[in-house]
N, C-alpha and C positions, 0 to 999 in steps of 0.2 A: 216498963210499959204500963204497969198498973199504976205507977205514980203519975204518969202523964194523964191517965184516964181520970184519977181522983182530982187532980188540979183543974182539969177541964170541966169537971162536973159542977164547978162553981158558976159556970156559965151555962144555964139550963139548955138552951136550944142547940148551941154548938156542941156541947158535950154529949147530949143524947144522940145526936146524929153520928158523931165519931165513934161512940160505943157500939152503935148498931153496925157500923161498917166493920169494926174490928171483930165483933162476934160473928158476922157473916163470913169473914175471911177464915176465922178459926174453924167454923162449922164446915166450910168447903174443904179446907185442908184435912181435917180429921175424917171427913166422910171418905176421902180417897185413901188415907193411911190405914183406916180400920175396916174398910169395906171388904166383903168376901171376895176372893180372887175371881170367882165366876161372874160376879156382878160387874167388876171392872172390865173384864174381857167383853161382856155383853154390851156395855156402853161404848167401848172402843170400836167394836164391830159395827154398831149402829152408826157411829160417826163416819166410819170409812164407807159404809154402804150408802150414806146420804150425801157424800161429796159430789159436787157437780162435775168434777173431773174424774177421769179414769185413773187408777193407781195400781202399780205393780211394785212389790218389794222382793228383791232377790238376795239370797245368801251369798257368801263369798265364793262358793263353788258353782255359781251360775244356776242355782236352783230356785224355783219360784216358791216364795213363802206366803205371799198375800196378794190377792187380786180382788177388785170389786166389780159390781155388776155394770157400772158405767163404762169400764174398760171393755167389757164384753159387748155392750151395745154399740160402742164406737167401731169395734172391729168385727162386728157380726159373728162373734164366737160365743156360743152358748156356754154357760158356767159349767155344764156337764162335761165339756171338752177340755176344761182346764182343771188341774188338780195340784195341790201342794206337793212340791218335790220335783215337778217337771223341769227338765233342763231348758235353758233359753233357746237352744237349737230346735227343740221339739215344739215350743210355743210358736216360733217363727215358721216352722214347717207347716203347722196347722193353719196359721194365718195365710200362708201362700196358697194352700189348698183351697181356701175360701175365696181366692181372687183378689186379695188385698194388695198384692205386689205383681201386677201384670207385666210379663216380659222379663222378670228377674228371677233368678234361681235362689233357693234357700241358702246355698253355700255362699253366694255373692253377698247376700244381705247379712248373714251371720258374721262373715269375715269383717265387713265394714263396721258392724255394730260392736263386735268384740274388740277391734282395734281401738275404738273410741273408749270403751269401758276400761280397758287396760291402761289407758293414759291417766286414769283417776282424776279426770277433770269434770267440773260441772259445766253444763251448757244447755242451750235451747236450739232445737232444730225442727224443721218442718218436714212432713211426710204427706205425699199425695196418694190417696188410696185409689183402687181400681175404679170406683164409682165417681171419681172426681173430687171427693171431699178432701179438705186440707186439715191436717192434724198437727197441732203444736205439742212437742214433747219436751218436757223439762227433766233433765237428768241430774241427779245429785248423788255423788259417791258417799258411802258411809265409812265410818272409822274402822269397822271390823272387816272391811274388804268387800262388803256387799254394796248394793245401790238401790235407790228408789227412783221411780219415774212416774210423773203425772202426765196425763194425756187429755188434751182439750180440742174439741171439734170447733175450729174457727172459720169454717166455710162461710157461714152467713155474715160473720163479722167482716171478713175480707171482702165479700160482695158489697156490703154496705159501705165500707171504706172506699172500694173501687168506684162505686156509684157516686159517692160524694166527690171524689177526685175528678171523675168524668164530668159531672155537672159544673164543677168549678172552671172547666176549660171548654165546655161544649154548650151549644144551644139546646135547651130542654125540648123544644118542639121538633126541630129537624135533625138533631144529634150531629150537626156539623160543628166544627171548631167555632168558638165564639171570638169576639174581638180580642180578648186577652191572649188566647193561644195563637191567633192569627198574627198579632203584632209581634209576638216572640219569634215566630217562624219568619216573618218578614224582615225583622232586624238581622237574623242570622243570614238570610239570603242576600241582603244588601251588603253585609260584611264580605261575603264571597264575591259579590258583584264588583266591589271596589278593587278586589284582587284580580279581576279579569273574567269572572263568570257572570255575565249579565243576567239579570232576572227581570221578569215582567209582572206587573200588577194590573189586574183587570177588575174594575169596579162595575157592578152590574145592577140594574134597577128594572123591575118589572113594569111594563106598560100595560095598563088595564087592570091592575090588581085591585084598585079602589072600586072599580065597577063590579068586580066579582064579590067583594065584601058587601057592597050596597045592595046588589041584586039577590045574592044567595045567602048572605049572612057570614058572620065571622068564623063560624065553624067550618063552612065551606072554604073560606080563605086559608084556614089552618091546613086543611087537606091539600089545597093547592100548593102551599109552601112546602109541604112534605114531598109532594111529587116533584116540584122544582129541584129540591135538594137531591133527590134520588137521581134525577137526570144529570145534574151537575157532577155527582160522584161517578156516574157511569161514563162520563164523557172526558174525564181527565186522566192523566197518568198517575201511577201510584206515588210518585215523588211530588206531585202537585198538591196544593191545598185549596179546597173550597170551603168558605166560611160564610156564616150568616152574621151580618153586622147589626141587624135590627130591622124590624118591619119587613119590607120586601127588598131590602138592600143586601146584596151578596158581594163577595170578593173572591177572586181566584189568584193564587200565587203560583207563578211558573218559574221555578229555578232553572238556571242555565238555559235561558230562552232569549232569542233575538226578536226584533220587531216583526220580522216576517212570520216567524213561527207563532208569535203571540196573536197576530192578526188571523192566522189560519185557525187557531184555537177559538178565538172570539167569534169568527164567522160560523164555525161549527156549533158553538154553544148557542148562538142566536138562532140558527136553523133548528136545533134540537128543541129549544124552548118554545118555538113557534107552533109546534105540533099540538093538536087539541088535547085537552086534559079531561079525563073522565073521573068525576068526583063521587061515584057511588050514588047514594040516594039524593045527593044535591044536584045531580045532573052533570052537565059538561060546561067547560069554560075555555076561552081562548085568550091568551096573553102573549105579548112579545117582550123582548128584552133590549134595552139600550146598554151599550158597553163602552166604557172609557178605558184607555190603555196608557200606562206610563212605564218607562223602562229605566231601571237603575244600572249603571250610574249616569246614563245619558241625561236624564231629566231631574234626578235628585239622588242624594246620598244618605238621606235619613228616612225613616218610616213615615213620620208625619208629613214631611215634604212630598214624598212620593205619593202618599194617599191623597194629598191636596191636588197634585197634578192629575192623578187618575180621575178624581172627582170633577175637575174642570173639563176634562175630556168627556166624561159621562154627561155632564150638563150639555155640552155641545151636541153629543149624540142624541139626547132627548129633544133638544130644541129643533133639530132638523126633521124629527118625526118620520124618519125613513127606516128606523130599525137597523142602522148600519154602524158598526164599531168605529170609534174615532180614536186616533193616536194623538197624544198631547203634542202640541208644538208651542213655541215660545209666544206666539200671538195670543194663545188662550190664557197665558199667565196674566195678561192685562185685562181680561174680560171676566165678568161675573154678573150674575143676576140680570137686571134689566140692561146693563151695558152690553152684554153679549147679544141680547135680543135686538137692541138698536144697531149694533155693529153689523148685523147681517144685512141691514137695509142700506148701509152706506156704500157708495160706489167705490169701494177700495179694491185694490189689486188682489186677485184670488191667489191663494196658495196652491201648491201642487196637489195637496191632499183634497182641497175643495174642488179643484178641477176634476180630479179622478172621481170624486163623489158624484159630480154632475154627469160625468161620462157614464157612470154606473146607472144613474137614473134613466138616462136616455137609452142605454143598452137594454135595460129591463123592459122598457116600452117597445123597443125594436124586437125583442124576443117574443113579445106578446102578439104583435101584429104580423111579424114574419115577412114583411115586404121589403125591409131595408137590408137584410142580410142575404148573402149568397156565398156559394163555394166556388173557388177556382181550383183547378186540378193540374198537378205537375207530375208527369210520368217518371218512373225510375226504370232504367234499362239494364239488361244483361250486357256486360262489357264485352262478351265474346261474340254473341250472335246478333246483337242489336235489337232484340225483341223486348217489348215492355213487360216488366214483371209485376210492378205495383204502381198505383197512382195515389199520390198524396193529396188529401183534401185540405185546402187552406181557406180559412174563413175570411171573408171580406165584408166590410160594412160601409155602405154609402148612405150617410145620414142626410135627410133633407135640410137639417139645420147646420150640421158640422161639416158636411161634405164627406170626402173619403177619410175615414178614421184609421190610423195605423193599427194593425193587429197588436203591436207591442203595447199600445196604449189601452185598447179596450180589453185585451186579455188581462192586463195588469189590473184594470178597474174591476173586472169580473172576479179576479182572485181576492182582491181586498174587500169586496163588498158582497160576498156570498152568492154570486151569480155564475160561478164557474161550472157547477154541475148542470145548470139549465143550458149554458152554452154548449157543453159537451153533448147533452141530449139532442139539441138541435143539429149540431154538426154530424153526430153519429147517425141519426135518423136520415138526414138528407144524403149523406155519403153512401149509406147502405142501399137506399132506394135507387140512387144513380148507378151503383155498382152492379145491380141486378140486370142492367142493360148491356154490360160489357161482356167480353169473351170470358168463358168460365175459368180460364187460367189466370186472369188478372186479379190482383188483390187490391183492396181499398185500405189506404193507410190514413189513420186519424191520430192527431197529437193529443196526449194526455198531460194535463197539468199535475204537478205534485199534489195539489189539493184534491183532485179527483180521486186519488188513491186513498184518501182518508174517508171517503164516503162509504158507509156500510152497505148502501144500496147499489154500489157500482156494478157488481156482478149480476144482480138481478135485473138491473136496467139494461145491461148489454144483452143478456139472454132474451128479454122481451123484444128488444129492437131487432135482433136477428130472427126471432120467430115471426114477428109481424111483417118484416120486409122479405123474408124468405132467403136471405143471404146466408150461405154456409159459413160456419165459424172459421173454417180453414182459409177463407178468402178475406179475413179481417186482420189488419195489422194495427197495433198500437205503438206509437213512437213515444218513448219516455225521455224527457230531458234529464240531464245528469242530476239536477237537484232532487228529482223525485226518487232517485235511487239512494240518496243520502239517508232517507228515513228507512231504517232497517227493522221497524217494528214488526211484531208477529202478524198483526192484522194486514199490514201493507203487503208483506211477502205472501201471505196466504191468498190474498185477492189476486195477485199476479199468478200464483200457482194454479188457482182455479181457472183463470183465463187460458193458461197454457194447456191445462188438462182437457179443455173442450176443443182445442185446435187453434185458438187465436195465437198469432205470432207476436212476440215482444221484441221490439227493436230499441236499442239504446242510442238516442239521438245526440248530436253535438259532442261526440266522444272526444275527449282529450282537451276540450277547451276550458274546463273548470276543474272540478274535484274528482270526476270519475276516473277510474283506472281499472286495470285488469283484475284487481282483487275483488271487485264487485261481481265479476262473472263467476266466482266460486259459489255464490248463493242465489244470484238472480236467474230466474228461468228465461234466459235471453237467447234469441235465435240469430240476430244480426246486430252488428254495431255500425253506426253511421258516423264516420270520421268528419269532424268539423271542417268547414271550408277554409279556416285560417291556415291549415297545414299545406294548402296549395300555394300560399304566398311565396314569393321568391326569397329564399335564404339558403345559406351554405349547406345545411344538413337536411334539406327537405326530402331528398330521395331516400336517405338512410332512415329517417324517422318514419316516413310513410311505409317504406318497405318492411321495416321491423314491426310496425303495428299490424300491417296486413298479414304477415307471416305468422305472428303470434296468435292473432285472432283465428286464423284458419287452422292452426295447429290445435286450437281448443274446440274445433268443430263448428266454428261460426263463419257466417258469410260477412263480407265487408262492403258497405256503400261509402262512397266519397261524394259529398255534396259540394256545390259551388264550381262544377266543371264549366268553365266559361271560354276556354281557348282550346284549339286543336292540340297545343303542346300539353295542356292538362290531360286531355284524353289519351294521348300517346303514352305519357308517363305512367298513368294508372294502368293502362293495358299491359305495359311492359312489366309492371310490378305485380301483375296477377290479381288486380282488384276484381271483385265479382260483379258489382253493380255500380252504375254511374247516374248522377242526377245534376242538372245545372242548365243554365241559359243556352249553352252551346247546343244542347240536345233538345230541350223544349222549355218554353216559358210556361208559368201557370196560366191557364185559360179557363173561361167559363165552360159549362157542361156542353153547350151547343157547338163549341169549337173543338171539343176534345177528340171527336172521331177523326177529324182532319189531321190532328197531330199524331194520332196512333197509326193511321193507315200505312204510311210508308215504312214503318219500323224505325230503327234508330237512325236519325239524320246525321250521318258523319260528314259534317261540314268540312269541305276542303278549301273554303275561302278564308278571308282574313278573320282574325279574332273578333268576336262581338263584344269583348270587354271594353269598357270606356278607355279612351285615350289617357295616357299617363299624365297629360297636361290638364285633364279635367279636374275641377275642384273636388275636394273630398266630399263636400256636401252633395254635389250632383251625383257622384258615384254612389253614395249611400242611398239616395232617393231612387236610383234605378233598380235596386235590388229589393223585391217585395219581401216583407217580413213574414215569418211563419206564425201561425196561430193554431 
């Protein structure tokens, strides 16, 4: 070594620097070798005390040999409570007493920790303390059988990491998923859709947002966007995804969703977003939403393509300026920008969707003026004594432009375009007013759409109507179609239970013609089932099927109505089978309110003449036209 120093000294600058380094190393080494024992320990303790991590050193017999103040700060254990020589069990017991291990016993903690120590493995594990902090523990076994652990509070680091991760996939203003996360979920949903689980994509754009920004400022616009995001999150299922794609553009992913259910959700979202917004110091604002809908795999099998189709439907929704959701169809695929605007002016043949949209527009005006709509009433009779028990209210629309509009058509239009709640309000109010003129034993029966059950204001609206008209709840019946019972959500069932609790009767309409079965009666608060008219058709096992359904329903404590009673033979068959209630043309046709009293006065008209059903030689179209549709 000395030789190397002498040779290098021939080069003055390099040599002097190397000599200084060597002398510094020697001085450092000798200072430790010849320092007093007390000075070494003092410097060691200072180093341990100033570590940013907590540290514990244990001897082979599980006795504490060394601990620093940072460990005590992490675990809220004063240094005075810990002493050299304490057993690991006692250290853990003291920590438990301070609340660091809520819900766990010291024996459980010690057994798990001891099992790990005895394996003589090094490792890192995480521990959550009672106050929610997260501690990273690094365990290192020592050759003599002891071990050393360092402890680091990583709570803030994990929060920062989680925030960075969150912002990478979420919009910073609304905290909704951003385009990146939404696209990932959309790709996954489309993969499932191709396998048979259809999904729906809703693209949504705010109408009037620019006006809010111009009038109240961008800060008010930000508050509005946050409110829109909250309403979206509150209005969808936990499995659905609402995302902000940018500006005032949002998207909703509905996994396992059909076109019908997507339209139902879209109409509900459009209704919710139309309610006024209160923006604190900025004042209030009103906006609406245009919604475009595309379904996978019907319309597309990739995320980009499905997004394009939903955007095209959204453009169509915005261009109509009606605030009505639009489902993509193939005609939209050829139209964009100015082409779509021009196409609306061309005298082309209207699609079914366009026709229903125009029906909805006319219906909205009819509901406002109230002069075009009316109710017809059809009684339901007791099969034994012939007395009327209930009277079903059926909506009819005589448009000055369209003439008599089929209930099937205008109810469908109301469901698709957000008018079904307004239609129910009109029918319910009119029927309840009329029912107050009837005998106190007669019930008024009103049909509910499946979409009505999704309205959070349904129960309150019914209570208000009963209070304002004075009709007792016990005299009101709601007939539910089978489709409405398919939705077993907690909110739907709770609304039905609330109605049953105040005395309103729930009848299950069109039973047996679709998906409904007796399994529904286990959870549905139902009083009566109404067997569909199709079971009265001539076929070999008609008597057995009707008899079995009637007997089973009655065994469950339910009454049974059969609708579509059109011949004396129908009436006789059902009476012999023990059916409770009957409804049909043989007994009474739907009539306006001014003719109802004449129908009710004689009691059940048991016709002994020929059947009033159409002759078998009549065309199917003529037969269908003679039977009024239900609404």
